[in-house]
C-alpha positions in Angstrom: -18.2 138.1 103.9 -19.4 135.4 102.1 -19.6 134.4 98.4 -22.5 132.7 96.8 -22.1 130.6 93.9 -25.4 128.9 92.3 -25.0 125.5 90.6 -27.4 124.0 88.0 -26.8 120.4 86.9 -27.9 119.5 83.3 -29.4 116.3 84.7 -32.6 115.0 86.4 -31.5 111.7 86.7 -31.6 110.4 90.7 -28.0 108.6 89.8 -26.7 111.3 87.8 -22.4 111.6 88.3 -22.8 115.2 87.4 -24.6 115.9 90.6 -22.1 114.0 92.3 -19.5 116.0 90.9 -21.3 119.2 91.9 -21.7 117.8 95.3 -17.7 117.4 95.4 -17.8 121.2 94.5 -19.5 122.0 97.2 -17.7 120.0 99.7 -14.2 121.3 98.4 -15.5 125.1 98.3 -13.1 127.2 100.0 -13.7 128.8 103.4 -16.2 132.2 102.4 -17.8 130.3 99.7 -21.2 128.7 99.7 -22.4 126.8 96.7 -26.1 126.3 96.4 -28.5 124.5 94.0 -30.5 126.2 91.7 -32.9 123.4 90.5 -34.3 122.9 87.2 -36.5 119.7 87.7 -40.0 121.7 88.4 -39.9 123.9 85.4 -42.2 123.3 82.6 -41.5 123.6 79.0 -40.9 127.2 77.7 -43.0 128.9 75.4 -42.9 132.7 74.5 -46.6 132.4 75.2 -45.5 132.8 79.1 -43.3 136.0 78.3 -46.4 138.1 79.5 -46.9 136.1 82.9 -44.2 134.1 83.8 -45.1 131.1 86.0 -43.9 131.1 89.3 -41.3 128.5 89.5 -39.6 130.2 86.2 -39.6 133.7 88.1 -38.1 131.6 91.0 -35.5 130.2 88.7 -34.8 133.7 87.3 -34.4 135.5 90.7 -32.1 132.4 92.1 -29.4 132.9 89.3 -30.0 136.8 89.9 -29.4 136.4 93.5 -25.9 134.5 93.4 -22.5 136.3 92.5 -21.8 133.4 89.5 -23.2 130.3 88.5 -21.6 126.8 87.5 -23.0 124.8 84.9 -22.3 121.0 86.0 -23.6 119.2 82.7 -23.5 115.7 81.3 -23.5 115.3 77.5 -26.3 114.0 75.4 -26.0 112.8 72.0 -22.7 115.1 71.7 -25.1 118.1 73.0 -26.6 119.8 76.1 -29.4 117.8 77.6 -32.4 119.0 76.8 -33.9 120.0 80.5 -31.1 122.0 80.5 -31.4 123.9 77.4 -34.7 124.2 78.2 -34.2 126.2 81.4 -31.5 128.4 79.8 -34.3 129.3 77.7 -36.5 130.2 80.8 -33.4 132.4 82.1 -32.9 134.0 78.9 -36.6 135.2 78.7 -38.6 137.3 78.1 -36.5 139.4 75.8 -34.2 142.2 77.2 -34.4 140.5 80.8 -31.9 137.7 80.4 -31.0 136.3 84.1 -27.4 135.7 82.8 -26.3 139.0 81.6 -23.2 139.9 82.9 -23.3 136.9 85.2 -19.9 135.2 85.7 -20.5 131.6 84.6 -18.2 128.3 84.6 -19.1 124.9 82.9 -17.8 121.7 84.2 -19.0 118.0 83.6 -17.8 114.5 83.7 -18.2 111.5 82.0 -16.9 108.1 81.5 -15.4 108.9 78.0 -12.2 110.3 77.4 -13.3 113.6 76.6 -15.6 114.2 79.0 -18.3 116.4 78.0 -16.5 118.7 75.7 -18.7 119.0 72.7 -21.7 120.1 75.4 -19.2 122.4 76.6 -18.8 124.2 73.7 -22.4 124.5 72.8 -22.9 125.9 76.3 -20.2 128.5 75.5 -22.1 129.6 72.1 -25.2 130.0 74.5 -23.8 132.2 77.0 -22.0 134.1 74.7 -25.0 135.3 73.3 -26.4 135.8 76.9 -23.7 138.1 77.4 -22.3 136.2 80.0 -18.4 136.3 81.1 -17.5 132.1 81.0 -14.4 131.0 82.8 -11.7 130.2 80.0 -9.3 128.0 81.8 -9.1 125.7 83.4 -11.7 123.9 81.1 -13.6 121.2 83.4 -13.4 118.0 81.5 -13.7 115.5 83.9 -13.2 111.7 82.9 -15.4 109.6 85.6 -14.3 106.4 86.7 -16.5 103.9 89.3 -15.9 105.2 92.6 -14.4 108.8 91.6 -17.3 110.7 93.4 -19.4 109.1 96.7 -23.0 110.1 96.6 -22.5 112.6 99.1 -19.7 114.1 97.2 -16.2 113.1 98.5 -13.4 112.7 95.8 -11.6 109.5 96.4 -8.4 110.8 94.1 -6.6 113.5 95.7 -5.3 114.7 92.1 -8.8 115.1 91.0 -10.0 117.0 94.4 -6.6 118.9 93.7 -8.0 119.9 90.0 -11.4 121.0 91.4 -10.3 123.3 93.9 -8.1 125.3 91.5 -10.8 125.0 89.2 -13.0 127.0 92.2 -9.9 129.2 92.8 -10.1 130.3 89.1 -13.8 130.9 89.0 -13.7 133.2 92.1 -10.9 135.1 90.3 -13.4 135.5 87.1 -16.1 136.4 89.7 -13.4 139.2 91.3 -13.3 141.3 87.8 -17.0 141.0 87.1 -18.5 141.7 90.6 -17.1 144.3 92.7 -16.7 143.2 96.6 -19.2 145.5 97.8 -21.4 144.5 95.4 -21.3 140.6 96.2 -24.8 138.8 97.1 -23.9 138.4 101.3 -21.4 141.6 101.0 
């Protein structure tokens, strides 16, 4: 049995340190856990005008969320909040009304930046959004990772063992949350 966890990177930058953090989580995933990206770069701007006929890219995005056991949001913080591209993706996932892809889906939120409080403000905003979506969100440990030069390599290697140990414990806590909400016989690859 493999547990499948999707992750959404809240930045579309080619040099994103949050993408490197996501790759680190992929590398550190325990045996029996597969992490895979749910990309947001190809989504157009959401408008209620599409609710009656969702574009294929948005349908695929919603389906990718529904096809995993849980979702990790890996996000930077822009102007003390979440990036617009991430909010746009979440709006696609929440609509049409009554068909939200995150309803009951376990979610974890983590992010990195060079600042001491990392992405704390953005994460608080995301917790409010996911509360509205009826998604159970990992409360502890909180994922505020201060990035230093070279902490994550481009392919996701973590160069600091203390950070690697924290990320492994973070993934274990998220697995425990998934276990509380997704019965073993309902896991995606059960």
